[in-house]
C-alpha distance (Angstrom), angle and dihedral (degrees) to the residues before:
residue distance angle dihedral
M1 . . .
S2 3.79 . .
M3 3.78 127.4 .
T4 3.81 118.5 -121.4
P5 3.82 126.2 -162.0
E6 3.82 87.7 -103.1
T7 3.82 95.1 52.1
L8 3.80 111.9 103.8
V9 3.82 100.5 170.2
E10 3.79 125.7 32.2
V11 3.80 120.6 -177.7
H12 3.80 108.5 -167.6
D13 3.82 125.4 -170.2
L14 3.81 89.1 -36.4
N15 3.79 118.3 -169.8
F16 3.79 126.9 177.9
S17 3.80 132.9 171.9
Y18 3.80 134.6 -176.6
D19 3.80 102.6 -139.2
R20 3.81 98.9 -42.1
R21 3.80 96.8 -29.8
P22 3.82 110.1 107.2
I23 3.80 114.4 -135.5
L24 3.82 102.1 169.2
K25 3.79 122.4 26.4
G26 3.79 120.8 -168.2
V27 3.82 97.3 -33.0
H28 3.82 118.8 -176.4
M29 3.83 123.0 -171.2
T30 3.78 140.0 150.5
M31 3.80 128.3 -161.0
Q32 3.79 120.1 -165.4
R33 3.80 126.5 -145.8
G34 3.81 111.1 -84.9
Q35 3.81 93.0 12.4
V36 3.81 125.1 131.9
V37 3.81 109.1 -143.7
A38 3.80 127.0 -174.2
I39 3.80 123.2 -151.4
M40 3.79 111.9 -161.3
G41 3.76 136.2 176.2
G42 3.76 143.0 119.3
S43 3.79 124.7 -62.9
G44 3.80 111.1 -71.5
S45 3.79 93.8 18.8
G46 3.84 93.4 123.4
K47 3.81 102.1 -99.4
T48 3.81 97.3 130.0
T49 3.81 90.1 39.2
L50 3.80 87.4 58.7
L51 3.81 90.8 54.8
R52 3.81 90.0 50.7
L53 3.82 89.9 51.9
I54 3.81 91.9 49.7
S55 3.81 91.0 50.8
G56 3.80 93.1 46.4
A57 3.82 94.1 -118.1
I58 3.81 87.6 129.1
K59 3.80 133.1 17.2
P60 3.82 126.2 -122.4
T61 3.77 122.6 -112.0
S62 3.80 86.3 -132.2
G63 3.79 138.2 -19.7
Y64 3.78 121.3 43.4
V65 3.78 149.9 -113.0
R66 3.79 115.9 -131.4
F67 3.81 116.3 -161.8
A68 3.81 122.8 -177.3
G69 3.80 88.8 -15.6
E70 3.83 95.5 -50.5
V71 3.81 126.0 110.8
V72 3.80 98.2 -129.8
H73 3.80 101.8 -149.8
E74 3.84 92.5 49.6
L75 3.82 93.8 61.4
N76 3.78 122.9 102.4
R77 3.80 120.9 -126.5
D78 3.82 97.0 -88.6
A79 3.80 94.3 44.7
L80 3.81 91.1 47.6
F81 3.81 92.4 51.6
K82 3.80 89.4 48.9
L83 3.81 90.6 50.9
R84 3.80 91.6 48.5
R85 3.79 89.7 61.2
K86 3.81 84.8 71.7
M87 3.82 90.2 56.7
G88 3.78 132.8 72.3
M89 3.79 127.4 -163.9
L90 3.79 130.2 -158.3
F91 3.79 109.6 -164.1
Q92 3.78 123.0 -147.6
F93 3.81 96.4 -99.2
G94 3.80 99.9 24.3
A95 3.83 96.9 -104.7
L96 3.80 93.5 -139.4
F97 3.79 119.8 178.5
T98 3.79 100.0 -102.1
D99 3.82 95.6 -153.3
L100 3.82 94.3 51.5
S101 3.80 126.6 77.7
V102 3.79 122.1 -116.3
F103 3.82 88.7 -99.8
D104 3.80 93.9 50.7
N105 3.80 92.5 45.8
V106 3.81 90.3 58.2
A107 3.81 92.8 40.6
F108 3.81 93.4 50.6
Q109 3.82 98.3 90.0
M110 3.80 92.8 42.5
R111 3.79 90.6 54.7
E112 3.81 93.0 44.0
H113 3.81 99.6 45.1
T114 3.81 106.9 27.2
N115 3.79 139.3 50.1
L116 3.79 93.8 -137.8
P117 3.81 116.6 145.7
E118 3.79 115.5 -106.2
S119 3.81 91.6 -112.8
M120 3.81 90.9 59.4
I121 3.81 91.9 43.9
R122 3.82 88.3 54.1
D123 3.81 92.0 53.4
L124 3.81 92.7 45.9
V125 3.82 93.7 48.0
L126 3.79 92.2 50.8
M127 3.82 89.0 47.5
K128 3.81 91.8 53.3
L129 3.81 92.0 46.1
H130 3.79 90.4 48.2
A131 3.81 89.0 54.1
V132 3.82 89.7 59.3
G133 3.80 94.2 40.4
L134 3.82 97.5 -108.8
R135 3.80 106.5 102.0
G136 3.81 88.4 119.1
A137 3.80 91.0 56.3
H138 3.82 96.2 56.7
H139 3.82 92.9 113.7
L140 3.81 96.6 51.0
M141 3.80 125.6 104.2
P142 3.83 119.3 -126.3
N143 3.82 92.7 -108.4
A144 3.82 88.4 63.3
L145 3.82 93.0 57.7
S146 3.77 129.8 92.4
G147 3.80 118.3 -126.5
G148 3.79 92.3 -99.5
M149 3.81 92.7 47.6
A150 3.81 91.7 49.4
R151 3.79 89.9 52.0
R152 3.82 90.1 51.5
V153 3.81 92.0 50.0
A154 3.80 88.6 50.5
L155 3.80 88.4 51.1
A156 3.81 90.9 52.0
R157 3.81 88.8 50.7
S158 3.81 90.6 49.1
I159 3.82 91.9 56.9
A160 3.81 94.5 41.6
L161 3.82 93.7 109.7
D162 3.83 95.3 37.9
P163 3.82 95.1 -112.3
M164 3.79 124.3 -156.5
L165 3.82 89.9 -137.5
I166 3.77 131.8 31.0
M167 3.79 122.9 -171.6
Y168 3.79 123.0 -157.0
D169 3.81 119.6 -159.6
E170 3.82 107.4 -158.7
P171 3.84 94.9 -35.7
F172 3.82 93.7 177.0
T173 3.82 99.0 52.6
G174 3.80 114.5 126.0
L175 3.81 96.2 1.4
D176 3.80 125.7 134.0
P177 3.83 115.6 -121.0
I178 3.81 94.1 -96.4
S179 3.82 95.0 48.4
L180 3.81 89.8 44.1
S181 3.79 91.3 55.4
V182 3.82 91.5 45.3
I183 3.81 92.9 52.5
G184 3.81 92.1 45.5
N185 3.79 92.8 51.5
L186 3.82 90.7 45.5
I187 3.80 91.5 54.3
R188 3.80 90.4 53.3
R189 3.81 96.2 42.9
L190 3.80 95.2 46.6
S191 3.80 92.0 48.0
D192 3.80 90.6 51.7
A193 3.81 95.4 42.6
L194 3.81 96.5 45.9
G195 3.81 98.1 32.9
M196 3.81 90.5 -124.1
T197 3.76 127.1 155.7
S198 3.81 110.0 -125.4
I199 3.81 127.4 -159.8
V200 3.79 113.9 -165.0
V201 3.80 118.2 -166.1
T202 3.78 105.7 -165.0
H203 3.79 149.6 145.0
D204 3.81 91.4 -151.4
V205 3.79 100.6 99.4
Q206 3.78 100.8 172.1
E207 3.82 97.0 48.2
S208 3.80 91.9 44.5
L209 3.79 94.6 51.0
K210 3.83 88.3 59.5
I211 3.81 94.2 60.7
V212 3.82 110.8 24.9
D213 3.79 132.1 89.0
Y214 3.79 97.7 -153.9
V215 3.81 139.2 13.1
Y216 3.80 133.0 -150.6
F217 3.80 119.8 -166.9
I218 3.81 117.0 -155.6
A219 3.81 121.7 -160.1
D220 3.79 128.1 163.5
G221 3.80 89.8 -3.5
V222 3.82 97.0 -58.2
I223 3.79 136.8 90.8
A224 3.79 100.3 -93.0
A225 3.81 94.8 179.9
Q226 3.78 141.6 -12.2
G227 3.78 140.1 -177.3
T228 3.78 148.3 113.1
P229 3.82 119.1 -54.8
Q230 3.79 89.9 -100.2
E231 3.81 91.6 51.3
V232 3.80 90.7 48.0
R233 3.81 93.3 51.0
Q234 3.80 91.5 49.4
S235 3.80 96.1 42.5
V236 3.80 118.3 123.0
A237 3.81 92.7 -169.4
P238 3.84 105.4 127.0
F239 3.82 94.9 -130.3
V240 3.81 94.6 49.3
H241 3.80 93.5 43.0
Q242 3.80 91.7 50.7
F243 3.80 93.3 48.1
V244 3.82 96.9 44.0
H245 3.80 93.4 47.7
G246 3.81 97.2 36.8
E247 3.78 94.3 -125.2
E248 3.80 121.1 172.5
D249 3.81 95.6 -146.2
G250 3.78 118.1 65.8
P251 3.80 143.7 77.8
V252 3.82 92.8 -49.6
P253 3.83 106.1 76.3
F254 3.79 123.5 -142.5
H255 3.82 93.9 -150.2
Y256 3.79 123.7 67.4
P257 3.84 109.6 -121.7
A258 3.80 111.2 -83.4
Q259 3.77 141.0 151.4
S260 3.78 116.9 -91.1
Y261 3.78 116.2 -58.3
S262 3.81 92.0 -127.8
R263 3.80 90.8 55.6
D264 3.81 90.9 51.5
L265 3.82 89.9 50.7
D266 3.79 91.4 48.1
L267 3.81 89.6 49.6
E268 3.81 91.0 51.0
D269 3.83 90.8 49.8
S270 3.80 91.6 50.2
I271 3.82 91.5 50.7
A272 3.79 90.7 50.0
């Protein structure tokens, strides 16, 4: 897999294990500048682990992630922190600082990582909040926000330093249909307006297919399928069809592997 000038993230033959339990096995991906990419798969398939590898929070067992021309796991502490300033992260439930106002939450990174005067920080914070429709809520505390509003404030904070890459970990979880649609459209609009690459880890297939350019499906630690939204919708591959349509029967089992139910019941009777 070769890098092109437009490639921002390259995942090459990536392997990762917790202790001796393999999570990712030979994963290959590329994300282009300005592209919105979805990573889908069942719970425990390694989606969030992949985000942690891209950010350098953990190191691969083998293979590598290259971001903006740098192999992430080879960087020292200072170089990694410098690289992370080009990344933004939206956590599943926003993870706002509960004792800081909406304004101060968004301003936090600017104050920590720049020497900008407070007057410029004020203008930039209000600009970011305006982009997510919450400039009028800048004085509120997080406990006064709805779930959808909190997620939008977290999004404004994530783009505070104009990152090249923003990663979303289950951004649609727990949202009502209106908030879900708002967040989805914001992800697309901000990526287009700022020229960012966006990686969306999600279970919400239908909402994601409306906004993304490309989809990777992970199952059993490997890329089980990939393609554009149109290709995904038209796919007859059993795994993709099951996931897209939410079917119970298919290659992804509902039950965790176990011995036969009757044997477990017999064992319980014998213990009693």
